[in-house]
PDB file of N, CA, C, O and CB in Angstrom:
ATOM      1  N   MET A   1     -14.161   1.667 -20.815  1.00  0.00           N
ATOM      2  CA  MET A   1     -12.846   0.978 -20.272  1.00  0.00           C
ATOM      3  C   MET A   1     -13.374   0.398 -18.902  1.00  0.00           C
ATOM      4  O   MET A   1     -14.117   1.010 -18.135  1.00  0.00           O
ATOM      5  CB  MET A   1     -11.448   2.117 -20.047  1.00  0.00           C
ATOM      6  N   LYS A   2     -12.945  -0.705 -18.738  1.00  0.00           N
ATOM      7  CA  LYS A   2     -13.152  -1.309 -17.255  1.00  0.00           C
ATOM      8  C   LYS A   2     -11.944  -1.253 -16.401  1.00  0.00           C
ATOM      9  O   LYS A   2     -10.763  -1.203 -16.745  1.00  0.00           O
ATOM     10  CB  LYS A   2     -13.575  -2.830 -17.292  1.00  0.00           C
ATOM     11  N   ASN A   3     -12.516  -1.274 -15.119  1.00  0.00           N
ATOM     12  CA  ASN A   3     -11.352  -0.527 -13.826  1.00  0.00           C
ATOM     13  C   ASN A   3     -10.110  -1.365 -13.978  1.00  0.00           C
ATOM     14  O   ASN A   3      -9.069  -0.915 -13.500  1.00  0.00           O
ATOM     15  CB  ASN A   3     -11.927  -0.687 -11.901  1.00  0.00           C
ATOM     16  N   SER A   4     -10.099  -2.710 -14.681  1.00  0.00           N
ATOM     17  CA  SER A   4      -8.695  -3.416 -14.576  1.00  0.00           C
ATOM     18  C   SER A   4      -8.022  -3.137 -16.120  1.00  0.00           C
ATOM     19  O   SER A   4      -6.966  -3.670 -16.461  1.00  0.00           O
ATOM     20  CB  SER A   4      -8.880  -5.272 -14.187  1.00  0.00           C
ATOM     21  N   SER A   5      -8.642  -2.406 -16.818  1.00  0.00           N
ATOM     22  CA  SER A   5      -7.809  -1.618 -17.986  1.00  0.00           C
ATOM     23  C   SER A   5      -6.620  -0.870 -17.729  1.00  0.00           C
ATOM     24  O   SER A   5      -6.589   0.008 -16.867  1.00  0.00           O
ATOM     25  CB  SER A   5      -8.606  -0.642 -18.605  1.00  0.00           C
ATOM     26  N   ALA A   6      -5.756  -1.143 -18.356  1.00  0.00           N
ATOM     27  CA  ALA A   6      -4.588  -0.652 -18.398  1.00  0.00           C
ATOM     28  C   ALA A   6      -3.803  -0.029 -19.931  1.00  0.00           C
ATOM     29  O   ALA A   6      -3.502  -0.793 -20.848  1.00  0.00           O
ATOM     30  CB  ALA A   6      -3.926  -1.733 -17.792  1.00  0.00           C
ATOM     31  N   TYR A   7      -3.611   1.150 -19.967  1.00  0.00           N
ATOM     32  CA  TYR A   7      -2.959   1.630 -21.296  1.00  0.00           C
ATOM     33  C   TYR A   7      -1.541   2.129 -20.940  1.00  0.00           C
ATOM     34  O   TYR A   7      -1.205   2.664 -19.883  1.00  0.00           O
ATOM     35  CB  TYR A   7      -3.843   2.866 -22.037  1.00  0.00           C
ATOM     36  N   SER A   8      -0.623   1.804 -22.223  1.00  0.00           N
ATOM     37  CA  SER A   8       0.544   2.835 -21.809  1.00  0.00           C
ATOM     38  C   SER A   8       0.523   3.619 -23.082  1.00  0.00           C
ATOM     39  O   SER A   8      -0.044   3.304 -24.128  1.00  0.00           O
ATOM     40  CB  SER A   8       2.173   2.136 -21.431  1.00  0.00           C
ATOM     41  N   LEU A   9       1.224   4.682 -22.831  1.00  0.00           N
ATOM     42  CA  LEU A   9       1.337   6.011 -23.776  1.00  0.00           C
ATOM     43  C   LEU A   9       2.914   6.171 -24.055  1.00  0.00           C
ATOM     44  O   LEU A   9       3.669   6.221 -23.084  1.00  0.00           O
ATOM     45  CB  LEU A   9       0.678   7.529 -22.951  1.00  0.00           C
ATOM     46  N   SER A  10       3.467   6.259 -25.474  1.00  0.00           N
ATOM     47  CA  SER A  10       4.863   6.817 -25.216  1.00  0.00           C
ATOM     48  C   SER A  10       4.995   7.724 -26.650  1.00  0.00           C
ATOM     49  O   SER A  10       4.337   7.518 -27.669  1.00  0.00           O
ATOM     50  CB  SER A  10       6.187   5.457 -24.991  1.00  0.00           C
ATOM     51  N   PHE A  11       5.885   8.641 -26.483  1.00  0.00           N
ATOM     52  CA  PHE A  11       6.179   9.435 -27.844  1.00  0.00           C
ATOM     53  C   PHE A  11       7.472  10.358 -27.909  1.00  0.00           C
ATOM     54  O   PHE A  11       7.913  10.961 -26.930  1.00  0.00           O
ATOM     55  CB  PHE A  11       4.946  10.402 -28.143  1.00  0.00           C
ATOM     56  N   SER A  12       7.884  10.385 -28.861  1.00  0.00           N
ATOM     57  CA  SER A  12       9.276  11.207 -28.750  1.00  0.00           C
ATOM     58  C   SER A  12       8.978  12.534 -29.218  1.00  0.00           C
ATOM     59  O   SER A  12       8.138  12.856 -30.058  1.00  0.00           O
ATOM     60  CB  SER A  12      10.538  10.595 -29.653  1.00  0.00           C
ATOM     61  N   LEU A  13       9.949  13.428 -28.426  1.00  0.00           N
ATOM     62  CA  LEU A  13       9.713  14.708 -28.715  1.00  0.00           C
ATOM     63  C   LEU A  13      11.280  15.380 -28.895  1.00  0.00           C
ATOM     64  O   LEU A  13      12.318  14.903 -28.437  1.00  0.00           O
ATOM     65  CB  LEU A  13       8.753  15.359 -27.520  1.00  0.00           C
ATOM     66  N   SER A  14      11.162  16.398 -29.550  1.00  0.00           N
ATOM     67  CA  SER A  14      12.392  17.000 -30.086  1.00  0.00           C
ATOM     68  C   SER A  14      12.694  18.402 -30.320  1.00  0.00           C
ATOM     69  O   SER A  14      12.122  18.901 -31.289  1.00  0.00           O
ATOM     70  CB  SER A  14      12.571  16.510 -31.163  1.00  0.00           C
ATOM     71  N   ASN A  15      13.421  19.098 -29.686  1.00  0.00           N
ATOM     72  CA  ASN A  15      13.750  20.372 -29.510  1.00  0.00           C
ATOM     73  C   ASN A  15      14.497  20.721 -30.995  1.00  0.00           C
ATOM     74  O   ASN A  15      15.698  20.480 -31.117  1.00  0.00           O
ATOM     75  CB  ASN A  15      14.672  20.546 -28.119  1.00  0.00           C
ATOM     76  N   LYS A  16      13.729  21.294 -32.101  1.00  0.00           N
ATOM     77  CA  LYS A  16      14.298  21.484 -33.312  1.00  0.00           C
ATOM     78  C   LYS A  16      15.215  22.745 -33.751  1.00  0.00           C
ATOM     79  O   LYS A  16      15.787  22.922 -34.827  1.00  0.00           O
ATOM     80  CB  LYS A  16      13.282  21.411 -34.080  1.00  0.00           C
ATOM     81  N   GLY A  17      15.178  23.812 -32.260  1.00  0.00           N
ATOM     82  CA  GLY A  17      15.123  24.997 -32.298  1.00  0.00           C
ATOM     83  C   GLY A  17      17.090  25.091 -31.818  1.00  0.00           C
ATOM     84  O   GLY A  17      17.810  24.102 -31.681  1.00  0.00           O
ATOM     85  N   ASN A  18      17.459  26.326 -31.681  1.00  0.00           N
ATOM     86  CA  ASN A  18      19.130  26.489 -31.024  1.00  0.00           C
ATOM     87  C   ASN A  18      19.152  26.823 -29.832  1.00  0.00           C
ATOM     88  O   ASN A  18      20.141  27.241 -29.229  1.00  0.00           O
ATOM     89  CB  ASN A  18      20.081  27.553 -31.617  1.00  0.00           C
ATOM     90  N   ARG A  19      17.764  26.623 -29.279  1.00  0.00           N
ATOM     91  CA  ARG A  19      18.397  27.143 -27.641  1.00  0.00           C
ATOM     92  C   ARG A  19      17.564  25.821 -26.568  1.00  0.00           C
ATOM     93  O   ARG A  19      16.718  25.045 -27.011  1.00  0.00           O
ATOM     94  CB  ARG A  19      17.620  29.344 -27.055  1.00  0.00           C
ATOM     95  N   GLU A  20      17.870  25.830 -25.674  1.00  0.00           N
ATOM     96  CA  GLU A  20      17.245  24.957 -24.647  1.00  0.00           C
ATOM     97  C   GLU A  20      15.620  25.235 -24.469  1.00  0.00           C
ATOM     98  O   GLU A  20      15.117  26.248 -24.957  1.00  0.00           O
ATOM     99  CB  GLU A  20      18.025  25.218 -23.233  1.00  0.00           C
ATOM    100  N   GLY A  21      15.022  24.492 -23.908  1.00  0.00           N
ATOM    101  CA  GLY A  21      13.689  24.431 -24.145  1.00  0.00           C
ATOM    102  C   GLY A  21      12.820  23.750 -23.244  1.00  0.00           C
ATOM    103  O   GLY A  21      13.343  22.653 -23.045  1.00  0.00           O
ATOM    104  N   THR A  22      11.706  23.847 -22.566  1.00  0.00           N
ATOM    105  CA  THR A  22      11.064  23.434 -21.638  1.00  0.00           C
ATOM    106  C   THR A  22       9.481  22.968 -22.634  1.00  0.00           C
ATOM    107  O   THR A  22       8.966  23.550 -23.589  1.00  0.00           O
ATOM    108  CB  THR A  22      11.064  24.681 -20.365  1.00  0.00           C
ATOM    109  N   GLU A  23       9.103  21.800 -21.964  1.00  0.00           N
ATOM    110  CA  GLU A  23       7.774  21.437 -22.465  1.00  0.00           C
ATOM    111  C   GLU A  23       7.176  20.410 -21.599  1.00  0.00           C
ATOM    112  O   GLU A  23       7.715  19.371 -21.216  1.00  0.00           O
ATOM    113  CB  GLU A  23       7.826  20.941 -23.887  1.00  0.00           C
ATOM    114  N   VAL A  24       5.936  20.853 -21.328  1.00  0.00           N
ATOM    115  CA  VAL A  24       4.996  19.869 -20.477  1.00  0.00           C
ATOM    116  C   VAL A  24       3.848  19.386 -21.315  1.00  0.00           C
ATOM    117  O   VAL A  24       2.894  19.998 -21.796  1.00  0.00           O
ATOM    118  CB  VAL A  24       4.362  20.598 -19.147  1.00  0.00           C
ATOM    119  N   ALA A  25       4.301  17.755 -21.372  1.00  0.00           N
ATOM    120  CA  ALA A  25       3.633  16.892 -22.078  1.00  0.00           C
ATOM    121  C   ALA A  25       2.427  16.586 -20.648  1.00  0.00           C
ATOM    122  O   ALA A  25       2.612  16.512 -19.433  1.00  0.00           O
ATOM    123  CB  ALA A  25       4.750  15.514 -22.764  1.00  0.00           C
ATOM    124  N   GLN A  26       1.076  16.457 -21.585  1.00  0.00           N
ATOM    125  CA  GLN A  26      -0.235  16.593 -20.849  1.00  0.00           C
ATOM    126  C   GLN A  26      -0.775  14.926 -21.783  1.00  0.00           C
ATOM    127  O   GLN A  26      -0.494  14.510 -22.907  1.00  0.00           O
ATOM    128  CB  GLN A  26      -1.329  18.518 -21.242  1.00  0.00           C
ATOM    129  N   VAL A  27      -1.673  14.326 -20.612  1.00  0.00           N
ATOM    130  CA  VAL A  27      -2.406  13.623 -21.240  1.00  0.00           C
ATOM    131  C   VAL A  27      -4.001  13.680 -20.680  1.00  0.00           C
ATOM    132  O   VAL A  27      -4.294  13.816 -19.492  1.00  0.00           O
ATOM    133  CB  VAL A  27      -1.751  12.370 -21.221  1.00  0.00           C
ATOM    134  N   TYR A  28      -4.591  13.599 -21.356  1.00  0.00           N
ATOM    135  CA  TYR A  28      -6.066  13.854 -21.288  1.00  0.00           C
ATOM    136  C   TYR A  28      -6.820  12.406 -21.489  1.00  0.00           C
ATOM    137  O   TYR A  28      -6.410  11.714 -22.421  1.00  0.00           O
ATOM    138  CB  TYR A  28      -6.525  14.983 -22.497  1.00  0.00           C
ATOM    139  N   ILE A  29      -7.731  11.979 -20.800  1.00  0.00           N
ATOM    140  CA  ILE A  29      -8.693  11.009 -21.272  1.00  0.00           C
ATOM    141  C   ILE A  29     -10.100  11.260 -21.056  1.00  0.00           C
ATOM    142  O   ILE A  29     -10.406  12.099 -20.208  1.00  0.00           O
ATOM    143  CB  ILE A  29      -8.425   9.813 -20.721  1.00  0.00           C
ATOM    144  N   ARG A  30     -11.021  10.638 -21.719  1.00  0.00           N
ATOM    145  CA  ARG A  30     -12.455  10.920 -21.396  1.00  0.00           C
ATOM    146  C   ARG A  30     -13.242   9.846 -21.847  1.00  0.00           C
ATOM    147  O   ARG A  30     -13.097   9.504 -23.020  1.00  0.00           O
ATOM    148  CB  ARG A  30     -12.972  12.187 -21.996  1.00  0.00           C
ATOM    149  N   ARG A  31     -14.126   9.191 -21.070  1.00  0.00           N
ATOM    150  CA  ARG A  31     -14.865   8.065 -20.711  1.00  0.00           C
ATOM    151  C   ARG A  31     -16.200   8.240 -21.662  1.00  0.00           C
ATOM    152  O   ARG A  31     -17.052   9.127 -21.726  1.00  0.00           O
ATOM    153  CB  ARG A  31     -15.150   8.020 -19.040  1.00  0.00           C
ATOM    154  N   MET A  32     -16.035   7.192 -22.262  1.00  0.00           N
ATOM    155  CA  MET A  32     -17.020   6.983 -23.453  1.00  0.00           C
ATOM    156  C   MET A  32     -18.524   6.666 -22.887  1.00  0.00           C
ATOM    157  O   MET A  32     -19.605   6.923 -23.416  1.00  0.00           O
ATOM    158  CB  MET A  32     -16.478   5.666 -24.435  1.00  0.00           C
ATOM    159  N   ASP A  33     -18.258   6.059 -21.710  1.00  0.00           N
ATOM    160  CA  ASP A  33     -19.692   5.360 -21.013  1.00  0.00           C
ATOM    161  C   ASP A  33     -20.225   6.485 -20.163  1.00  0.00           C
ATOM    162  O   ASP A  33     -21.192   6.091 -19.511  1.00  0.00           O
ATOM    163  CB  ASP A  33     -19.414   3.860 -19.919  1.00  0.00           C
ATOM    164  N   ASP A  34     -19.943   7.692 -19.956  1.00  0.00           N
ATOM    165  CA  ASP A  34     -20.349   8.483 -18.976  1.00  0.00           C
ATOM    166  C   ASP A  34     -20.500   9.882 -19.511  1.00  0.00           C
ATOM    167  O   ASP A  34     -19.611  10.732 -19.547  1.00  0.00           O
ATOM    168  CB  ASP A  34     -19.451   8.388 -17.869  1.00  0.00           C
ATOM    169  N   ALA A  35     -21.927  10.028 -19.984  1.00  0.00           N
ATOM    170  CA  ALA A  35     -22.671  11.158 -20.760  1.00  0.00           C
ATOM    171  C   ALA A  35     -22.447  12.349 -19.716  1.00  0.00           C
ATOM    172  O   ALA A  35     -22.390  13.502 -20.143  1.00  0.00           O
ATOM    173  CB  ALA A  35     -24.441  10.805 -21.101  1.00  0.00           C
ATOM    174  N   GLU A  36     -22.370  12.188 -18.894  1.00  0.00           N
ATOM    175  CA  GLU A  36     -22.686  13.426 -17.596  1.00  0.00           C
ATOM    176  C   GLU A  36     -21.608  14.055 -17.120  1.00  0.00           C
ATOM    177  O   GLU A  36     -21.634  15.149 -16.556  1.00  0.00           O
ATOM    178  CB  GLU A  36     -23.317  12.886 -16.222  1.00  0.00           C
ATOM    179  N   GLY A  37     -20.526  13.309 -17.356  1.00  0.00           N
ATOM    180  CA  GLY A  37     -19.188  13.365 -16.556  1.00  0.00           C
ATOM    181  C   GLY A  37     -18.230  14.726 -17.540  1.00  0.00           C
ATOM    182  O   GLY A  37     -18.826  15.335 -18.429  1.00  0.00           O
ATOM    183  N   PRO A  38     -17.032  14.981 -17.278  1.00  0.00           N
ATOM    184  CA  PRO A  38     -16.299  15.960 -17.830  1.00  0.00           C
ATOM    185  C   PRO A  38     -16.151  15.290 -19.529  1.00  0.00           C
ATOM    186  O   PRO A  38     -16.112  14.107 -19.870  1.00  0.00           O
ATOM    187  CB  PRO A  38     -14.777  16.200 -16.855  1.00  0.00           C
ATOM    188  N   ILE A  39     -16.105  16.268 -20.195  1.00  0.00           N
ATOM    189  CA  ILE A  39     -15.584  16.022 -21.401  1.00  0.00           C
ATOM    190  C   ILE A  39     -13.930  15.458 -21.792  1.00  0.00           C
ATOM    191  O   ILE A  39     -13.565  14.757 -22.735  1.00  0.00           O
ATOM    192  CB  ILE A  39     -15.841  17.230 -21.940  1.00  0.00           C
ATOM    193  N   LYS A  40     -13.255  15.976 -20.841  1.00  0.00           N
ATOM    194  CA  LYS A  40     -11.660  15.553 -20.548  1.00  0.00           C
ATOM    195  C   LYS A  40     -11.360  15.850 -19.452  1.00  0.00           C
ATOM    196  O   LYS A  40     -11.676  16.893 -18.879  1.00  0.00           O
ATOM    197  CB  LYS A  40     -10.595  16.120 -21.324  1.00  0.00           C
ATOM    198  N   THR A  41     -10.534  14.722 -18.913  1.00  0.00           N
ATOM    199  CA  THR A  41      -9.787  14.980 -17.605  1.00  0.00           C
ATOM    200  C   THR A  41      -8.454  14.544 -17.408  1.00  0.00           C
ATOM    201  O   THR A  41      -8.147  13.352 -17.388  1.00  0.00           O
ATOM    202  CB  THR A  41     -10.445  14.432 -16.578  1.00  0.00           C
ATOM    203  N   LEU A  42      -7.453  15.714 -17.226  1.00  0.00           N
ATOM    204  CA  LEU A  42      -5.998  15.634 -16.983  1.00  0.00           C
ATOM    205  C   LEU A  42      -5.843  14.322 -16.338  1.00  0.00           C
ATOM    206  O   LEU A  42      -6.586  13.951 -15.429  1.00  0.00           O
ATOM    207  CB  LEU A  42      -5.409  16.824 -16.089  1.00  0.00           C
ATOM    208  N   LYS A  43      -4.870  13.618 -16.814  1.00  0.00           N
ATOM    209  CA  LYS A  43      -4.888  12.333 -16.203  1.00  0.00           C
ATOM    210  C   LYS A  43      -3.367  11.704 -15.808  1.00  0.00           C
ATOM    211  O   LYS A  43      -3.185  10.652 -15.196  1.00  0.00           O
ATOM    212  CB  LYS A  43      -5.648  11.398 -17.216  1.00  0.00           C
ATOM    213  N   ALA A  44      -2.305  12.635 -16.325  1.00  0.00           N
ATOM    214  CA  ALA A  44      -0.704  12.533 -16.351  1.00  0.00           C
ATOM    215  C   ALA A  44      -0.595  13.805 -17.028  1.00  0.00           C
ATOM    216  O   ALA A  44      -1.299  14.250 -17.935  1.00  0.00           O
ATOM    217  CB  ALA A  44       0.088  11.157 -17.192  1.00  0.00           C
ATOM    218  N   PHE A  45       0.413  14.323 -16.435  1.00  0.00           N
ATOM    219  CA  PHE A  45       1.557  15.158 -17.069  1.00  0.00           C
ATOM    220  C   PHE A  45       3.290  15.112 -16.543  1.00  0.00           C
ATOM    221  O   PHE A  45       3.694  14.561 -15.519  1.00  0.00           O
ATOM    222  CB  PHE A  45       1.031  16.648 -16.839  1.00  0.00           C
ATOM    223  N   LYS A  46       3.952  15.695 -17.345  1.00  0.00           N
ATOM    224  CA  LYS A  46       5.666  15.484 -17.157  1.00  0.00           C
ATOM    225  C   LYS A  46       6.234  16.940 -17.665  1.00  0.00           C
ATOM    226  O   LYS A  46       5.789  17.416 -18.709  1.00  0.00           O
ATOM    227  CB  LYS A  46       6.430  14.007 -18.299  1.00  0.00           C
ATOM    228  N   ARG A  47       7.124  17.558 -16.978  1.00  0.00           N
ATOM    229  CA  ARG A  47       7.939  18.631 -17.640  1.00  0.00           C
ATOM    230  C   ARG A  47       9.097  17.942 -18.156  1.00  0.00           C
ATOM    231  O   ARG A  47       9.648  17.031 -17.539  1.00  0.00           O
ATOM    232  CB  ARG A  47       8.364  19.814 -16.687  1.00  0.00           C
ATOM    233  N   ILE A  48       9.499  18.400 -19.364  1.00  0.00           N
ATOM    234  CA  ILE A  48      10.313  18.141 -19.823  1.00  0.00           C
ATOM    235  C   ILE A  48      11.412  19.078 -20.422  1.00  0.00           C
ATOM    236  O   ILE A  48      10.976  19.987 -21.128  1.00  0.00           O
ATOM    237  CB  ILE A  48       9.840  17.497 -20.370  1.00  0.00           C
ATOM    238  N   VAL A  49      12.573  19.017 -20.280  1.00  0.00           N
ATOM    239  CA  VAL A  49      13.713  20.131 -20.608  1.00  0.00           C
ATOM    240  C   VAL A  49      14.709  19.386 -21.711  1.00  0.00           C
ATOM    241  O   VAL A  49      15.347  18.344 -21.563  1.00  0.00           O
ATOM    242  CB  VAL A  49      14.680  20.624 -19.056  1.00  0.00           C
ATOM    243  N   LEU A  50      14.639  20.179 -22.754  1.00  0.00           N
ATOM    244  CA  LEU A  50      15.501  19.480 -23.817  1.00  0.00           C
ATOM    245  C   LEU A  50      16.448  20.419 -24.127  1.00  0.00           C
ATOM    246  O   LEU A  50      16.158  21.614 -24.188  1.00  0.00           O
ATOM    247  CB  LEU A  50      14.771  19.007 -25.110  1.00  0.00           C
ATOM    248  N   LYS A  51      17.867  19.880 -24.387  1.00  0.00           N
ATOM    249  CA  LYS A  51      18.709  21.187 -25.191  1.00  0.00           C
ATOM    250  C   LYS A  51      18.548  21.090 -26.530  1.00  0.00           C
ATOM    251  O   LYS A  51      17.819  20.248 -27.055  1.00  0.00           O
ATOM    252  CB  LYS A  51      20.340  21.248 -25.000  1.00  0.00           C
ATOM    253  N   ALA A  52      19.381  22.153 -27.304  1.00  0.00           N
ATOM    254  CA  ALA A  52      18.666  22.455 -28.699  1.00  0.00           C
ATOM    255  C   ALA A  52      19.287  21.394 -29.131  1.00  0.00           C
ATOM    256  O   ALA A  52      20.325  20.972 -28.621  1.00  0.00           O
ATOM    257  CB  ALA A  52      18.863  23.885 -29.590  1.00  0.00           C
ATOM    258  N   GLY A  53      18.457  20.657 -30.516  1.00  0.00           N
ATOM    259  CA  GLY A  53      18.545  19.703 -31.068  1.00  0.00           C
ATOM    260  C   GLY A  53      18.122  18.163 -30.421  1.00  0.00           C
ATOM    261  O   GLY A  53      17.902  17.079 -30.963  1.00  0.00           O
ATOM    262  N   GLU A  54      18.121  18.532 -29.258  1.00  0.00           N
ATOM    263  CA  GLU A  54      18.076  16.959 -28.509  1.00  0.00           C
ATOM    264  C   GLU A  54      16.698  16.501 -28.668  1.00  0.00           C
ATOM    265  O   GLU A  54      15.760  17.293 -28.582  1.00  0.00           O
ATOM    266  CB  GLU A  54      18.450  16.918 -26.746  1.00  0.00           C
ATOM    267  N   LYS A  55      16.496  14.936 -28.955  1.00  0.00           N
ATOM    268  CA  LYS A  55      15.438  14.353 -28.973  1.00  0.00           C
ATOM    269  C   LYS A  55      15.145  13.427 -27.848  1.00  0.00           C
ATOM    270  O   LYS A  55      16.112  12.907 -27.292  1.00  0.00           O
ATOM    271  CB  LYS A  55      15.388  13.826 -30.064  1.00  0.00           C
ATOM    272  N   GLN A  56      13.858  13.130 -27.406  1.00  0.00           N
ATOM    273  CA  GLN A  56      14.220  12.272 -25.799  1.00  0.00           C
ATOM    274  C   GLN A  56      12.746  11.802 -26.001  1.00  0.00           C
ATOM    275  O   GLN A  56      11.843  12.615 -26.200  1.00  0.00           O
ATOM    276  CB  GLN A  56      14.680  13.377 -23.941  1.00  0.00           C
ATOM    277  N   GLN A  57      12.491  10.126 -25.926  1.00  0.00           N
ATOM    278  CA  GLN A  57      11.727   9.205 -26.070  1.00  0.00           C
ATOM    279  C   GLN A  57      10.808   9.699 -24.640  1.00  0.00           C
ATOM    280  O   GLN A  57      11.656  10.064 -23.826  1.00  0.00           O
ATOM    281  CB  GLN A  57      12.515   7.701 -26.212  1.00  0.00           C
ATOM    282  N   VAL A  58       9.587   9.829 -24.108  1.00  0.00           N
ATOM    283  CA  VAL A  58       8.722  10.149 -23.357  1.00  0.00           C
ATOM    284  C   VAL A  58       7.916   9.087 -22.848  1.00  0.00           C
ATOM    285  O   VAL A  58       6.987   8.856 -23.621  1.00  0.00           O
ATOM    286  CB  VAL A  58       8.106  11.001 -23.890  1.00  0.00           C
ATOM    287  N   PRO A  59       7.920   8.487 -22.023  1.00  0.00           N
ATOM    288  CA  PRO A  59       7.225   6.955 -21.266  1.00  0.00           C
ATOM    289  C   PRO A  59       5.986   7.450 -20.986  1.00  0.00           C
ATOM    290  O   PRO A  59       5.142   6.734 -20.447  1.00  0.00           O
ATOM    291  CB  PRO A  59       7.968   6.250 -19.681  1.00  0.00           C
TER     292      PRO A  59
END
């Protein structure tokens, strides 16, 4: 990945239960050109609260 490269990620998250719930969505990356670096690096996270039966798009 070059320094000027940019990626975007989005997905939907749904609560299929009958009570409110909280989830922490996490994004990990790995540099394929760095054999000595960490296997995974946490790059972003977001705490999401969903009501029972709610579905939300996470940018």
